[in-house]
C-alpha positions in Angstrom: 37.0 6.8 -40.1 39.6 4.1 -40.7 41.9 2.6 -38.1 45.0 0.5 -38.8 46.6 -2.0 -36.5 50.2 -1.3 -35.7 52.5 -4.3 -35.0 54.0 -2.5 -32.0 50.7 -1.0 -30.8 51.0 2.6 -29.9 48.7 5.5 -30.9 46.8 3.5 -33.5 45.8 0.8 -31.0 44.8 3.5 -28.5 42.6 5.2 -31.0 41.0 2.0 -32.0 39.5 1.5 -28.6 38.6 5.1 -28.1 34.9 4.8 -29.2 34.3 2.0 -26.7 36.1 3.9 -24.0 33.9 7.0 -24.6 30.7 4.9 -24.5 31.7 3.3 -21.2 32.8 6.6 -19.7 29.6 8.4 -20.8 27.4 5.7 -19.3 29.4 5.8 -16.1 29.2 9.6 -15.8 25.5 9.8 -16.5 24.7 6.9 -14.1 27.0 7.7 -11.1 28.1 11.3 -11.4 25.5 13.5 -13.1 22.7 11.0 -13.0 20.9 11.9 -16.2 18.5 9.6 -18.0 18.7 12.0 -21.0 22.4 11.7 -21.0 22.2 7.9 -21.0 19.7 7.8 -23.8 21.6 10.4 -25.8 24.8 8.3 -25.5 23.0 5.3 -26.8 21.3 7.1 -29.6 24.6 8.8 -30.7 26.4 5.4 -30.7 23.5 3.8 -32.7 23.6 6.7 -35.2 27.3 6.3 -35.8 27.0 2.6 -36.1 24.1 2.9 -38.7 26.1 5.5 -40.7 28.9 3.0 -40.9 26.6 0.0 -41.4 24.6 1.4 -44.2 27.5 3.3 -45.8 30.1 0.6 -46.0 28.8 -2.9 -45.3 26.0 -3.4 -47.9 26.8 -5.4 -51.0 26.0 -4.7 -54.6 24.2 -7.1 -56.9 21.7 -9.9 -56.2 22.5 -13.2 -54.7 22.5 -15.3 -51.5 25.1 -13.1 -49.8 23.3 -9.9 -50.7 19.9 -11.2 -49.5 21.4 -12.4 -46.2 23.0 -9.0 -45.5 19.8 -7.1 -46.3 17.7 -9.5 -44.1 20.1 -8.9 -41.2 20.0 -5.1 -41.7 16.2 -5.2 -41.8 16.1 -7.0 -38.4 18.6 -4.5 -37.0 16.5 -1.6 -38.1 13.4 -3.1 -36.6 15.3 -3.6 -33.3 16.6 -0.1 -33.3 13.1 1.4 -33.9 11.8 -0.7 -31.1 14.7 0.4 -28.8 14.0 4.1 -29.7 10.4 3.8 -28.7 11.4 2.1 -25.4 14.0 4.8 -24.7 11.4 7.5 -25.2 9.0 5.8 -22.8 11.8 5.5 -20.2 12.9 9.1 -20.5 10.5 10.5 -17.9 9.2 8.0 -15.4 6.6 9.0 -12.9 6.5 7.9 -9.2 3.0 8.1 -7.7 3.7 6.9 -4.1 3.8 10.3 -2.6 0.4 11.1 -4.2 -0.9 7.8 -3.0 0.1 8.6 0.6 -1.6 12.0 0.5 -4.7 10.6 -1.0 -4.8 7.7 1.5 -4.6 10.2 4.4 -7.5 12.2 2.9 -9.6 9.1 2.4 -9.1 8.0 6.0 -10.4 11.3 7.2 -13.6 11.0 5.3 -16.8 9.4 6.8 -17.1 5.8 5.7 -20.4 6.6 4.1 -18.7 8.9 1.6 -16.2 6.3 0.4 -16.9 4.7 -3.0 -18.1 1.2 -3.1 -15.9 -1.5 -4.7 -16.8 -4.7 -6.4 -13.9 -7.1 -6.3 -14.0 -9.7 -9.2 -11.9 -12.9 -8.8 -11.9 -14.6 -12.1 -11.4 -18.3 -12.2 -11.9 -21.3 -14.5 -10.1 -24.4 -13.3 -7.7 -23.4 -10.5 -7.4 -25.8 -7.6 -8.5 -25.0 -4.0 -5.0 -24.3 -2.7 -4.6 -21.5 -5.3 -7.9 -19.7 -5.2 -8.5 -20.1 -1.5 -5.7 -17.7 -0.6 -7.0 -15.1 -3.0 -10.6 -15.3 -1.6 -9.4 -15.0 2.0 -7.0 -12.2 1.2 -9.6 -10.3 -0.7 -12.2 -10.6 2.1 -9.6 -9.3 4.6 -9.0 -6.1 2.6 -9.5 -3.1 4.9 -12.2 -1.2 3.1 -15.7 -0.4 4.5 -17.7 -1.2 1.3 -15.9 -3.9 -0.7 -17.9 -6.8 -2.0 -16.0 -9.9 -3.0 -17.3 -11.8 -6.0 -15.8 -15.1 -7.3 -16.6 -15.4 -11.0 -16.5 -19.1 -11.7 -16.5 -20.2 -15.3 -15.9 -23.7 -14.1 -19.3 -23.9 -12.2 -17.8 -25.9 -9.4 -19.9 -26.9 -6.4 -17.0 -27.0 -4.0 -16.1 -23.4 -4.9 -19.6 -22.2 -4.4 -19.6 -23.9 -0.9 -16.2 -22.3 -0.1 -17.6 -18.9 -1.0 -20.7 -19.5 1.1 -18.7 -20.6 4.1 -16.5 -17.5 4.0 -19.0 -14.9 3.0 -17.8 -14.2 -0.5 -20.1 -13.7 -3.4 -20.3 -16.3 -6.2 -21.5 -15.9 -9.8 -21.7 -18.3 -12.7 -23.1 -17.7 -16.2 -25.0 -19.7 -18.8 -22.1 -20.0 -21.2 -18.3 -19.3 -21.4 -18.5 -16.9 -24.4 -15.7 -14.3 -24.5 -13.6 -16.3 -22.0 -12.2 -14.0 -19.2 -13.6 -10.8 -20.7 -17.0 -12.4 -21.1 -16.9 -13.6 -17.5 -16.3 -10.0 -16.3 -18.9 -8.6 -18.6 -21.5 -10.9 -17.2 -20.7 -9.9 -13.7 -20.8 -6.2 -14.6 -24.5 -6.6 -15.4 -25.2 -8.1 -11.9 -23.2 -5.7 -9.8 -23.4 -2.0 -9.2 -20.4 -0.6 -7.2 -18.7 2.6 -8.2 -15.4 0.9 -8.8 -14.5 -2.6 -10.1 -11.3 -4.3 -9.0 -10.1 -7.4 -10.9 -7.9 -10.2 -9.4 -6.7 -13.3 -11.1 -7.4 -16.5 -9.1 -3.8 -16.6 -7.8 -3.3 -12.9 -6.8 -3.7 -12.2 -3.1 -4.2 -8.5 -2.3 -2.6 -6.7 0.7 -5.1 -5.4 3.2 -4.4 -1.7 2.4 -4.7 -2.2 -1.4 -7.8 -0.1 -1.8 -6.6 2.7 0.6 -3.5 3.1 -1.6 -5.3 3.1 -4.9 -8.8 4.5 -4.7 -7.7 8.1 -4.0 -6.4 8.4 -7.6 -10.0 8.4 -8.8 -10.5 11.8 -7.3 -9.0 13.0 -10.6 -11.9 12.6 -13.1 -9.6 11.8 -15.9 -8.3 8.7 -14.2 -10.2 5.7 -15.5 -8.0 2.8 -14.4 -5.4 2.3 -11.6 -2.9 -0.5 -12.0 -0.3 -1.9 -9.6 2.5 -4.4 -10.3 2.2 -8.1 -10.7 4.5 -9.2 -7.9 5.2 -12.9 -7.1 5.9 -15.0 -4.0 7.5 -17.9 -5.9 10.3 -18.2 -8.4 9.7 -17.9 -12.1 11.3 -20.6 -14.4 14.4 -18.6 -15.0 15.1 -18.2 -11.3 14.0 -21.7 -10.4 15.6 -23.9 -13.1 18.9 -22.0 -13.0 18.9 -21.9 -9.1 19.2 -18.1 -9.1 16.3 -17.0 -6.8 18.7 -15.3 -4.4 20.6 -13.4 -7.1 18.2 -12.6 -10.0 14.9 -10.7 -10.0 12.0 -12.3 -11.8 11.8 -11.5 -15.4 8.8 -9.2 -15.1 10.5 -6.7 -12.7 12.0 -4.8 -15.7 8.5 -4.3 -17.1 6.6 -3.5 -13.9 9.3 -1.4 -12.1 11.0 0.3 -15.0 8.8 0.3 -18.2 5.4 0.9 -16.6 6.5 4.0 -14.5 8.0 5.3 -17.8 4.8 4.7 -19.6 2.9 6.4 -16.8 5.0 9.5 -17.4 3.6 9.6 -20.9 0.0 8.6 -19.8 0.4 5.4 -21.7 0.4 2.9 -18.8 -2.1 0.2 -19.4 -4.4 -2.1 -17.6 -2.8 -5.5 -17.0 -6.0 -7.3 -16.0 -5.3 -8.5 -12.5 -4.4 -6.0 -9.8 -6.4 -3.2 -11.5 -9.3 -1.0 -10.5 -11.6 0.6 -13.1 -14.4 3.2 -12.9 -17.8 1.7 -13.6 -18.5 4.9 -15.5 -15.6 4.1 -17.9 -17.3 0.8 -18.7 -20.5 2.6 -19.3 -18.9 5.1 -21.6 -17.6 2.3 -23.9 -20.8 0.3 -24.1 -21.0 -1.1 -20.6 -18.5 -3.9 -21.0 -14.9 -4.9 -21.7 -14.0 -5.1 -25.3 -13.9 -8.7 -26.5 -12.0 -8.2 -29.8 -8.7 -9.6 -28.5 -7.7 -12.2 -25.9 -5.8 -9.3 -24.2 -9.0 -7.5 -23.3 -7.1 -5.3 -20.8 -5.0 -3.7 -23.5 -8.1 -2.9 -25.5 -9.8 -1.5 -22.5 -6.9 0.9 -22.0 -6.9 2.1 -25.6 -10.7 2.5 -25.5 -10.3 4.6 -22.3 -7.8 6.8 -23.9 -10.2 7.6 -26.7 -12.8 8.6 -24.1 -10.4 10.9 -22.3 -9.5 8.5 -19.5 -5.9 7.6 -18.5 -4.5 4.7 -16.6 -2.5 5.7 -13.6 0.2 3.3 -12.4 1.2 2.9 -8.7 4.6 1.1 -8.5 4.0 -0.6 -5.1 3.7 -4.4 -4.4 0.0 -4.5 -3.3 -0.9 -8.0 -4.5 1.2 -11.1 -4.8 0.5 -14.0 -7.1 2.1 -17.1 -8.7 4.7 -16.7 -11.4 4.5 -19.5 -14.0 5.5 -22.6 -12.2 6.7 -24.6 -15.1 8.1 -24.2 -18.6 4.8 -25.2 -20.2 2.8 -22.7 -18.0 5.3 -20.0 -18.9 4.7 -20.5 -22.6 0.9 -20.7 -22.3 1.1 -17.2 -20.7 3.6 -15.6 -23.1 1.9 -17.1 -26.2 -1.4 -15.6 -25.1 0.2 -12.2 -24.5 1.8 -12.3 -28.0 -1.4 -13.4 -29.7 -3.5 -10.8 -28.0 -0.9 -8.0 -28.5 -0.7 -8.7 -32.3 -4.5 -9.2 -32.6 -5.1 -5.6 -31.7 -3.1 -4.4 -34.7 -6.0 -5.8 -36.9 -8.7 -4.1 -35.0 -10.3 -0.7 -35.8 -10.2 -0.1 -32.0 -6.5 -0.9 -31.9 -3.5 1.5 -31.8 -3.7 2.2 -35.6 -7.3 3.4 -35.3 -8.3 7.0 -35.0 -8.3 9.1 -31.8 -4.9 8.4 -30.3 -1.8 10.6 -30.0 1.4 9.6 -31.8 3.1 8.6 -28.6 0.1 6.4 -27.7 0.2 4.7 -31.1 3.9 4.0 -30.7 3.6 2.8 -27.1 0.9 0.2 -28.0 2.7 -1.3 -31.0 3.5 -4.9 -30.1 6.7 -5.0 -32.2 8.8 -6.4 -29.4 7.2 -9.8 -29.8 8.8 -9.9 -33.2 12.0 -7.9 -32.8 13.3 -9.5 -29.6 12.8 -13.1 -30.9 14.2 -12.3 -34.3 17.3 -10.5 -32.9 18.0 -13.4 -30.4 17.7 -16.1 -33.0 19.8 -14.4 -35.7 22.5 -13.4 -33.2 23.0 -17.2 -32.8 22.4 -18.2 -36.4 24.6 -15.6 -38.1 28.0 -16.8 -36.9 27.0 -20.4 -37.6 26.1 -19.6 -41.1 29.2 -17.6 -41.6 31.5 -20.4 -40.3 29.9 -23.1 -42.3 29.2 -21.3 -45.6 31.3 -18.2 -45.6 28.2 -16.0 -46.1 28.8 -13.0 -43.8 26.1 -10.9 -42.1 28.1 -7.8 -43.2 30.5 -7.4 -46.1 33.8 -5.6 -46.3 34.2 -5.7 -42.5 37.6 -5.6 -40.8 38.6 -6.4 -37.2 39.3 -2.7 -36.7 35.8 -1.7 -37.9 34.2 -4.3 -35.6 36.0 -2.8 -32.6 35.3 0.8 -33.6 31.7 0.5 -34.5 30.0 -2.8 -33.7 31.3 -3.4 -30.2 30.5 0.1 -28.9 27.0 -0.2 -30.3 26.3 -3.5 -28.5 27.8 -2.1 -25.3 25.7 1.0 -25.5 22.5 -0.8 -26.3 22.8 -3.3 -23.5 24.6 -1.2 -21.0 22.2 1.7 -21.6 19.3 -0.4 -20.5 21.2 -1.7 -17.5 21.9 1.9 -16.5 18.3 2.9 -17.0 17.0 -0.1 -15.0 19.7 -0.9 -12.4 19.1 -4.3 -10.8 16.1 -4.9 -13.1 17.7 -5.5 -16.5 20.5 -8.0 -16.5 21.8 -8.3 -20.2 22.9 -11.9 -20.0 19.6 -13.0 -18.4 17.7 -11.0 -20.9 19.5 -12.7 -23.8 18.9 -16.1 -22.4 15.2 -15.5 -21.9 14.7 -13.9 -25.3 16.3 -16.8 -27.1 14.3 -19.3 -24.9 11.1 -17.5 -25.8 11.9 -17.1 -29.5 11.4 -20.8 -30.3 7.8 -20.7 -29.1 6.8 -17.1 -29.3 8.0 -16.2 -32.8 5.9 -18.9 -34.6 2.8 -17.8 -32.7 3.5 -14.1 -33.4 4.0 -14.7 -37.1 0.9 -16.9 -37.4 -1.2 -14.3 -35.5 0.2 -11.6 -37.8 -1.3 -13.3 -40.9 -4.2 -15.1 -39.1 -5.4 -13.0 -36.1 -8.6 -15.0 -35.5 -9.3 -18.5 -34.3 -7.0 -18.5 -31.2 -8.4 -20.0 -28.0 -8.0 -18.3 -24.7 -5.8 -20.6 -22.6 -5.6 -20.1 -18.8 -2.1 -20.2 -17.4 -1.9 -23.5 -15.3 -1.4 -22.9 -11.6 -0.5 -25.2 -8.7 -0.8 -28.9 -9.3 -2.0 -28.2 -12.9 1.3 -26.6 -13.8 3.0 -29.9 -14.4 5.8 -30.3 -17.0 9.1 -32.1 -16.9 10.9 -30.2 -19.6 10.8 -28.7 -23.1 13.0 -31.2 -24.7 12.4 -29.8 -28.2 14.0 -26.5 -27.4 16.7 -28.2 -25.4 17.7 -30.5 -28.3 17.6 -27.5 -30.7 19.9 -25.6 -28.3 22.4 -28.4 -28.1 22.4 -28.8 -31.8 23.2 -25.1 -32.2 26.0 -25.5 -29.7 27.5 -28.4 -31.7 27.2 -26.5 -34.9 28.9 -23.5 -33.4 31.8 -25.6 -32.0 32.1 -27.6 -35.2 32.3 -24.4 -37.3 35.0 -23.0 -35.1 37.0 -26.3 -35.3 36.7 -26.4 -39.1 37.9 -22.9 -39.5 40.8 -23.3 -37.0 42.8 -25.3 -39.6 44.0 -23.3 -42.6 43.7 -26.3 -44.9 40.0 -26.8 -44.0 39.0 -23.1 -43.4 35.7 -22.0 -45.0 36.0 -18.3 -44.0 38.2 -16.4 -46.4 38.9 -13.5 -43.9 41.1 -15.4 -41.5 41.6 -12.2 -39.4 37.9 -12.3 -38.5 37.9 -15.8 -37.0 39.2 -14.7 -33.5 36.4 -12.1 -33.3 33.8 -14.6 -34.4 35.2 -17.0 -31.9 34.5 -14.5 -29.1 31.0 -14.0 -30.4 30.5 -17.8 -30.6 31.8 -18.2 -27.0 29.1 -15.8 -25.7 26.5 -17.7 -27.8 27.5 -21.0 -26.5 27.1 -19.8 -22.9 23.7 -18.4 -23.7 22.6 -21.6 -25.4 23.8 -23.8 -22.6 21.9 -21.6 -20.1 18.9 -21.8 -22.3 19.1 -25.6 -22.3 19.3 -25.6 -18.5 16.2 -23.4 -18.4 14.3 -26.0 -20.5 14.8 -28.7 -17.8 12.4 -28.6 -14.9 14.1 -28.6 -11.5 11.9 -30.4 -8.9 9.7 -28.4 -6.6 10.0 -29.7 -3.0 6.8 -28.3 -1.7 3.4 -27.4 -3.0 3.2 -24.4 -0.7 5.8 -21.7 -1.0 7.9 -21.0 2.1 7.9 -17.3 3.1 10.5 -15.8 5.4 9.7 -15.0 9.1 11.7 -12.2 10.8 9.7 -11.3 13.9 6.4 -11.7 15.6 6.7 -15.4 16.4 7.9 -17.7 19.1 8.7 -21.4 18.6 7.9 -23.6 21.7 8.7 -27.2 22.6 6.2 -29.5 24.4 7.2 -28.1 27.8 6.0 -24.6 26.6 9.5 -23.3 27.0 10.5 -21.0 24.1 13.3 -22.4 22.0 16.2 -20.1 21.0 15.1 -17.5 18.4 16.1 -19.0 15.0 18.7 -17.2 13.0 16.6 -17.8 10.0 13.0 -19.1 9.6 10.4 -19.6 6.9 6.8 -20.7 7.0 4.0 -21.9 4.7 0.5 -23.0 5.2 1.7 -26.5 5.7 5.0 -26.2 7.7 8.0 -24.4 9.1 11.7 -24.5 8.5 14.2 -22.9 11.0 17.9 -22.6 11.3 19.4 -22.0 14.8 22.7 -20.5 15.8 23.1 -23.2 18.5 21.8 -26.8 18.9 18.0 -26.8 19.4 17.6 -30.3 21.0 14.5 -31.3 19.0 14.4 -34.8 17.5 12.3 -36.2 14.7 8.7 -36.7 15.8 8.8 -34.0 18.6 5.7 -31.9 19.0 6.2 -28.1 18.8 4.0 -25.0 18.7 4.5 -21.9 16.6 3.0 -18.8 18.3 2.5 -16.3 15.5 1.1 -12.8 15.9 -2.5 -12.4 14.7 -2.8 -16.1 14.2 -2.3 -17.9 17.5 -0.6 -21.2 18.4 -0.1 -23.7 15.5 1.0 -27.1 16.5 3.1 -29.4 14.4 5.6 -32.3 14.5 9.3 -32.3 13.6 9.8 -34.2 10.4 13.5 -33.2 9.9 16.1 -32.5 12.5 19.8 -31.8 12.4 22.0 -30.1 15.0 21.1 -26.6 13.9 18.1 -27.0 11.5 14.6 -28.3 12.0 11.6 -28.9 9.7 8.1 -28.9 11.0 4.9 -30.2 9.4 1.8 -28.5 10.8 -1.0 -30.5 12.2 -4.4 -30.0 10.6 -6.0 -26.7 11.6 -9.5 -25.5 11.6 -10.7 -23.1 8.9 -10.6 -20.0 11.1 -6.9 -20.5 12.0 -6.0 -21.4 8.4 -7.7 -18.2 7.2 -5.8 -16.1 9.9 -2.5 -17.7 8.8 -3.3 -16.9 5.1 -3.9 -13.3 6.0 -0.8 -13.0 8.2 1.5 -14.6 5.6 0.2 -13.1 2.4 -2.0 -10.0 3.1 -0.5 -8.0 5.9 3.1 -7.3 4.7 4.9 -6.8 1.4 6.7 -10.0 0.6 10.4 -9.6 0.0 11.5 -9.3 -3.7 14.9 -10.4 -5.0 17.3 -7.5 -5.5 20.2 -8.1 -7.9 23.5 -8.0 -6.1 24.9 -5.9 -8.9 25.3 -6.3 -12.6 28.7 -8.0 -12.6 28.0 -10.1 -9.5 24.7 -11.3 -11.0 26.2 -12.0 -14.4 29.0 -14.1 -12.8 26.4 -16.0 -10.7 24.5 -16.8 -13.9 27.6 -18.0 -15.7 28.7 -20.2 -12.8 25.4 -22.1 -13.1 26.7 -23.8 -16.3 29.2 -25.7 -14.1 26.4 -26.9 -11.8 23.8 -27.9 -14.4 21.1 -30.3 -13.2 20.3 -32.4 -16.3 17.6 -34.5 -14.7 14.0 -33.8 -15.6 11.1 -34.0 -13.3 7.4 -33.3 -13.1 6.9 -30.1 -11.2 5.7 -31.8 -8.0 7.5 -35.2 -8.0 7.1 -36.0 -4.3 3.9 -34.4 -3.2 1.1 -36.4 -1.6 -1.9 -37.1 -3.9 -4.3 -34.2 -4.1 -7.2 -34.5 -1.6 -10.5 -35.4 -3.2 -12.7 -32.5 -4.0 -16.4 -32.3 -4.9 -16.5 -32.8 -8.6 -20.1 -31.8 -9.0 -20.9 -29.0 -11.5 -23.6 -26.5 -11.1 -26.3 -26.0 -13.7 -25.5 -24.1 -16.8 -27.2 -21.0 -15.7 -26.7 -17.6 -14.0 -26.2 -18.4 -10.3 -25.6 -15.5 -7.8 -24.6 -15.9 -4.2 -24.6 -12.5 -2.5 -21.4 -11.5 -0.6 -20.7 -10.1 2.8 -18.6 -7.0 3.3 -15.0 -8.0 3.4 -13.6 -5.7 6.2 -16.3 -6.9 8.6 -15.6 -10.5 7.7 -11.9 -10.1 8.7 -12.5 -8.3 11.9 -15.1 -10.9 12.8 -12.7 -13.7 12.1 -10.0 -12.1 14.3 -12.5 -11.8 17.2 -13.9 -15.3 16.7 -17.3 -14.0 15.6 -17.2 -15.6 12.1 -16.2 -19.2 11.8 -18.6 -20.4 9.3 -21.5 -19.3 7.1 -23.1 -16.0 7.9 -26.4 -16.1 9.7 -29.4 -15.6 7.4 -30.8 -13.0 9.7 -27.6 -10.9 9.9 -28.5 -7.3 9.1 -25.0 -6.4 7.7 -24.9 -9.0 5.0 -27.1 -11.4 3.1 -25.8 -14.7 1.8 -29.0 -16.1 0.5 -28.3 -17.7 -2.9 -30.5 -16.8 -5.8 -30.8 -18.7 -9.1 -31.6 -16.9 -12.3 -32.2 -19.0 -15.3 -31.5 -17.7 -18.7 
């Protein structure tokens, strides 16, 4: 099909924009009128097919040379990206929601005698996390409302203070004689020394809700369910939200995966274990040799594939039942994502991986880690292609006219990005996705390519948390981004003058300028993402809406704040009218299920007040942890809308903070902890039952170590040498 531009406009101009109009209209109809996922996907596929027909039929050069090689390279990347997109669309075509089933199963479980409920071993894996991180997880796990849940802290750091913390609270504690196999080896060692029917795994920073087990255990009534997985939800901002100042407008970058992709995978029985926040049948472990596979640093993925080969599926429950820490710095972000990329690509080289025998075609496709390559390559070449074109005249496509770009290329881009935005409303924001993909490409692509040719020899690196997650900026990526901005602007300036123009097709320069403008915005946002915005507090503030009263020294309740947030260390409140509190004033926060927490005003204005809590005893601190993190779903950011969120992202360029900081620039020095290490041996401290611990704490019956003669639990440590 050929279009010609008429000087006066008219029918030719109208026809020129018809393909784009049809794509937009189809996406609108299938999203807001008919509401058909099949219709959305069909629109995208048809547009992609028309584009490829044109792309392969008219834009490929003859002969051999630099121009030809460049065009074929770009086409190869496009084809890989399209193949990856098709797999994703198939997975998103029939999502499954399991919340109704979870409610029915929970009601059935609660009617059963407690003696008939399965026992659960809860493994909290840890290596070097600080007390302020792992303490909340231990307390939250102990507070889970399940009759027979035994909490075990698996400490590969062999820290004496952590053993004492477990003993004081009634949690079990296990060390091992070596650190072989990293996290997988740690879990495998604990499997030998525990015997419950089900095994729940938590990372050191993930705090479970009290009803976690009631909502998930019922799925195991189906004998084909081997693993139950719930989302990784977070109570802090990720680097994209934090460094761009978009916590209130932009969901964290993992919402798209956990709230859109995983329900889709569940519909095809290809959901997978994500490590933390999962529960596994012990009989599944026994069926594959009694332990987690250790062939990859993403042992959870290998476990899922092994389970599929044994006839077990992973069921996904899309409910926020545990909350953890998103990466708190740029360096922590890359430690996590590089580990995922290494592990995902490692499994391609394994006989037990997705290319081995015993899997269905959809399972093989679902577990291919191609996105680590395609997303990074597509993001990088989208920026590099116009720069190379402007400075060398080497085009990514040959024989292209402005009319063809409008008729074929633009509709394809709108369909590809808009289709995902329609399939994942509020979860996929195209601009944010492009910024993040480009940001990751500089660090993820080299790791992915290296692992592709050298799958072995990669160490397991734990994602830094808390005070350990310190990093001012990734200046290398920032400098690279600014250099690409300058090259883009320079190329446009050079080609703006006819006597210096490098590009022979002058008519294409305005179209390339639009492309470059989008790239410049993405690059500037990426540079901002590289710079660490300071974190004001070590403890994240969580919103309070009800169940509390703030009192002054005279015990008279202050006006109910219009807005309030609280952490383990303090309180912030905003009042609709003057509060009358001055700096240094003593106040008391009466919080349901916690009691009265005293503190002192450290900041005061006419309508705002900041309070630092006084030191509290362990029992009250534990109650506060449970009240804040384990008894209510924490609010997640909901995108205000595609266009509103996109505009909010773009406006951040005007308000860039170009100062770099360490992540905790103004915090008080960390309190000294016991640095003693335990012997390199198997050490086992037996746990109490978590539900009894919580009820006892609430009634004041448990404020320290359990009695050695308590008949409900034994906490006598045993040391096994190996």
